[in-house]
N, C-alpha and C positions, 0 to 999 in steps of 0.2 A: 591616121581614123578617120572618116566622115564626120562633117558637123551636122547637128540636129537642128530640126525646121525649127521654127518655133512653133508649129500647130506641135509636134512630138514632142517640146518642150515643157510647153502647155498640161499634152494629159502625163506625162513625166511627175512634175508636179501634182497637178491634183490627186492624181496614183500613191504619191507619197504624203500626201496630209491627210489621205483618206485611211491608207494603213497606218499613220499615225493616230490619227484619234480612234481605230479600232481598236488598234493593242493599248491606248490609253482606256477606253473604254475594259478590255479584258484586266487591264491591271487593277484600277478601280476598282473593279467586282471583286476579284480574287483577293485584294486589301482587304475592302471593304467587308468582304463575308469574313475576313481570318480576323475583322477587328468584332464582329457582329458575335462571333461566336465566343471571343475572350470576356467581352460585356455580359454575355449569357453565362457564360464559367462564374462570372465576378457577383450576379445575380444570383446564382442558384447560394442558397446557406445550408447548413446545417441545421435541419428542425428539431434538434434536441432527443431530450430523453421522453420527453412529453408525448411523442408517436411510435406507436411498435417498432421497433429498430428492422433492420435486416441481417436475415440470421450470414455470414460471410463463409464460414466451414467451421466444420467438424475434425477436431483431432485425430489423425489418422495414426493411431498410436504403434502400429508394423511399420512406419515410414519414420518413426523418432529412434524405438529399439536400436541400437548397436550391434545388437547379436543372439544368438537363440536363446531363448527364457529369459530375454530381461522385459523389464515391466517402466510403467514411470511412476514415479517417486516424487514425493512432496522435497521440493528442490532446497528446503530452510533443515528438516530432520528426515532424511533418507530413509532413516530406521522406523519411521513414525506413520501408520496408517492416517492417512489422511482426507480420506473416503473424497477423493478430485479436490478439495481447498488446497492453494498452494501448491498446484502440482506445475501452472502455469506463473511465473512469475514477471511483473510488467518492468521491462528495461527502459532504457531511452529512445533505441532506434528498433527495439523489436522483443518478442518474451523469450523466455527460456526455461525449458525443462530439463528434468533427471533424470536420466536414463540406466539402470543397472538391474539386478538380481533381487528377487524379493528377500529382504532378511528378516532376520530374527528382531528385537525391541531393540532398537539402538546401539544395532550391532555396526561396526565399522568395516567398509569395504567398497571396492573400487565404483567408482561414478562417472559417467560423460556429461556434461552439458553440452545442450543444444541448443542452438540459436533458430527460433522459429518466426518465418516471419507472418505480419501479422495482416497482409495481405490474403495469403491463400493457407495459412499451415502449414507450406513445406519448409523442412530445415534445411535451415543456409550455413550452418557450421556446426562442427562436431568436435569437441574437446574435453579428452581421458583428464581425469585431474585427479586419478589414485584412490586409497582408502578415505574416505571421508565421514567424518561425525558430521558436520553441519555446512550450510551455506548461507550465508544472509539475502534476507528476501526483504526486508525493507527501513528503509529504501533502495533501493538499485536504479543507478544510472549509468555513468557509464564504465564503469567494472563491476564485478560481483564478486566475493571473497572465498572459499572455501576450506576449511580446515581440520585437520588428524590433532590427537593430541601432540604432536612434533612438529607439523608442519603447515604452512600458510600457504595457497595459490590463491595469487589475482589474475581472474580473468577479462577481456576485455567484452564486451556486452554486444558491441558493433561486429566484431570480427572473430573471436573466438580465439583471438592470439592468448598467451600467458604474458602478462604485462611486466609481472613478478612474482619471488616466490623464496621463499625462507626455510629454513630450519634454526627450531627455538631448542634453548637447552633449557624450559620448563613446559610443565603442561599448559597444553591450548586451553581456554576455556569459551572464549568468544573472540569473532572481531568485528570491528566495526570500520565501517567508509567512510567518510565525508566529504567531495570531493575528491579531490587529491591526497590526501591524508589518511593513515591507516591507526589504530588504536588496535593491540594486542596485546590481550590478558589473559592470565593465567594464572600456576601457581611454582610452586621449584620446592620439590623437598615434600614428604609425606607427615601427617600425623598434625600435632601441634605444632610442629618444628617449622610446619612450612612456609615460607613467606609469598606474601603476595607481591607481584610481578606487571606489572605496564610497559609494554615498549610500544612505540611512537615510532611515524616513518613516515611514505609513502606508498603509493599504489607499486612503483618501480622494488623500492626497498624496504618493504612490510616492516619488518622490523631494524631499524637504524641506530635505536638506540633503546635502556630497555633499564629501567628506575625499582626500586624496589619502595613499596610502603612499610616503611621501618615501624609505625606506630598502631600498624593494624591488629586488631586483636588475633589471639593464636586461632586456626581454622577459619580462619576469614577469608573473604572470596570478591570478585567485584562483580557485582549483581549487573552492573548499569553503566556506561559511558556516554555522556549526554553534551558531546561537539559545543552544538547550539548554546545551550547551558552553561558550558564551562567546565564540567563536576564530572568526578568519577566518583559512584556508590558502592563503597563495599559492608557487606553485611556478614553477620556472623551469627551462630546459636547461641541460645542467653536461657537465664534461668527461666525457669515452667510458668513466671510468674506475668513475661513479657516476649517467650519464646525465642524473639531476636532482636539484635541492636544491629542498625546501622549508623554508617560515619560518611559525610561529605564530604568530599578534597576538591580543592581546585586541579583540572587538569593540565593548566599551564605549568605549574611550580610545585603541584604534588605534596601545598600544605594542605593540614584538615580545616576546614570553615566550623563543623559543626556537627554533632555526634546525638542521636537521636534513638529510642525504645523501638522498637517495635518492624516491618518492612518499610522501606522508605524510597519512594518516588518522586521525580520528577513530573509538574505538572502545572497545567498552565504557564503565562509568562516569566511568572519568578519564582513559583512558588515551589513547594515537596508537598507529597501526602506521607504520613506515617499510620500505617495499621495495625493496631496490636491484638491480636486475636485474644490471646488465653484471657485479659481483659476487656476485652469488645469494647474497647473503644477506637477510633480512627481521630485522627487532628488535619487540620489543615495550618502550615510550616512556613514563615516567609524566609528571606534569602538569609537569615543568619541561624534557621534554626529557633526561633520563637515560634510558640503556637499563635496562632491567630483565633483558629475554631478548635474546639473539641466537641465531639458527639457523639454518641453511642455508634456503634461500628454496623453496619448493616451484614443482614445476615441472608444466606447462607456464608456467600462466598465476597464479601464486603461490595464497595462501590464498581460500578460503569462507568468511566468514560465513552461518550462518543466515541467512533470509530472513524465515522465520515462527518468531514467537515467541510462546509463549502460558505466560509461568512469572514469578516474584518473580526467580528467579535466572537470568539469562541468560551462561550462562560464554563467552570468549573464543575461537573458534579460529582456531590457528594452524598450520599444517604440521599434524602428525599432534598437536601438543597440543594441551591445553584449561584454561586460566586463569582465575584469579579476575577477573573484568569491574572490579574495584576495585585490586585491590595488583599483579592482574599474576604471582601466585605458580603456579607449576607442582600443576594438581591429578592429570592425569596426561596418558596417552599410546596412542594406538593406532595401527598404520599404516593402518587403512580411512579413517581421514580425512585421509592422505597423497596426492592424487590425482596427482601424480608417480609414483605407483609400478602396478604392473599388476595388484595388489588392493586398491588405496588408494580412495578414493572422496571422495565430499561429505558438507557437513550441509544440506540444506534447513531444517531447521526443529529446533526446541526446543518441546516438547511436555510440561505439568506439570516431573517431573523427568527426562524421558525426551528424550534427544539424539538424533535418529533420523540415519544415515550412510544415503548410496546408493553402492555400490561399483562401479567397475567391472567384477566379475565375476559381475554381476549378481545380487546382495541389496541388499534393505532391513535392516539392524541398527540394533536400539534397546540406547542405552549408557546407565544413568546418569552423570547429568549430575554429581553431586559423586568419585564414585568410579572411572567409567569402566567400570563393569560390564558385560559383556553378556549383556543380560537376554534376548533372543532376537532370532531371525535369520530373516527370512522370504523364501525366493527370491523375485525378479525380473528376469527376464531384463533386462528395457529400464529399470533401476533408473539407468541413466547420466543418465536425460533427467530425471528430477527436479529439477526445480529449487526450485521456490516452489510454494504453496498456502495452503491457510485452513483455521483448527483453531475447536475449541468450548473446548480447554484438555485435551480426552481423544482426540478423533478429529483426524486430519489429513488429508483429501484433496486430491490434486494431479492433476497429468496427466501421461502420457507417450505416448509413441506408440502404445498400444494403447488409450487411454481416460481416463476419468477413474475413480478409485478413491478411496474409504476404510478408510486402516489405525488400528486401536484401537492408540495408543503404550503404553499399557498393556501388552499382552503379543502384538502384534506380528501380532496377525490381521485379513486384508482383510474387511470386514464387506459391502464392496458395490463393484459398478462398474459402469458404466456404458460399452459396447464405444464406438471412434470411428467412423465412415465409414468405410467403405471405400475406402484411397488409389486412384489411376492405378498401373498397375504399372510399379516402382521407385520409387514418390514415399514420403516419408514424412510422414504429418500428424500436429502434434504437440498435444497437447492444455496449454492452459495453464488455470490456475486461478486466481482471486483473490477479492478480498471484496467485499460491497455490502451493507452494511449487515447485514449477518449471512447475507446471500444468497452464493450459488455464482453468480459472471460465469465462464461457461466457453464459451470460443474454440478454435475449430479451425478453422484457414486463416478464411474469411468468414463462418464460422456461428458466431454469438454468441448465446449463451442464458443466461437466469440460473433457477437454481433455489433451492427453498426449503423449509428442514426442515421435514419432518408436525410434528402436533400431533398430541396424546395425554391422554390422562389422565393425571392425578398421584398418582405410586401413594402421594404420605404424604397 
């Protein structure tokens, strides 16, 4: 091969350097451009629930149904017409729906669980679970349980695969899933001789071990299993003077901790509430069952505990009183919380340091959770219909008979609204709002849609 001249070598070196410089520039531009895109994406943030959200999709029931004549059913209670509420249940990675034929009240029939993609609403899996009386609906994370009187099925919410199943020799009343642990409650036998049964296991083996609560009152049944409090609550009918009698047992050992008159529920961090309707009395009980507070029962349906909380301090509401969730000490009272009164109401939410009350006379009222000071009052003629919603820690999104709204818990200003569809004359169209991984599920009758908070630049 002939050798290159000095001039040719210089030209070649200059050309290579130039090419390298151009390539370096191109590479720097591409990398820098991608870096800028990533930096811009990081600079964008959710604007929260204080800005009108973006509608993502409306559920196409025809795509969810798995056969002719099938309809969407309430996941928790397929035999109950829930008017859209509870049709979509929030899980760890997606939404869960139930499809099946329309049925009579509390009828047990086949259903199919359907996993719904949060992004666009399309079905990502289907799982027939056979004849079902109920399914778990709150909380649902990696697993959902469905059951008939003699069978339990646990389904993976991400894939639709069956994680575990079991046939029982007792009549199943309820199933609780807590992480990987399962608690199946029911009764064995009939009539006064029936025994109260609690089976424990895992999502793969739901009925690994079974024990009988030997000292339960004849005719009793388990009303609640509360893993976070390590308690099982058993209830039985009693004399006309108290209506019901309850007993609280240790979930771990099965040892009875205390008994109390009335309907007992776990509430707050360490407390219990008992309601004795014939006597018109409600009580706060400590962890041993000793009464901390006794007062007249609010009418007509007892006290209403806030359903939405976004705070480290969520007080207990009982009647018109607000109490410390650990000690039961009275913090303050306000008549707006007593919905047995004409100007009373309920508290659907605690957001930050604000307890939001919805009054019968048509107002939303913000009260300081620790002092009870009224901070704002916002007129809302249909406030009575506000029961639950979703919050981002400042704004509370709720539904009523006029549509979906967001209120600022700091100052009481309604920052946006989405009007409901016009119902038929004389009909009440109630909009319900629930959460979906930070998104909003809006249900109005049979119309179900998902909305997402808008994105915007981070001012910081």
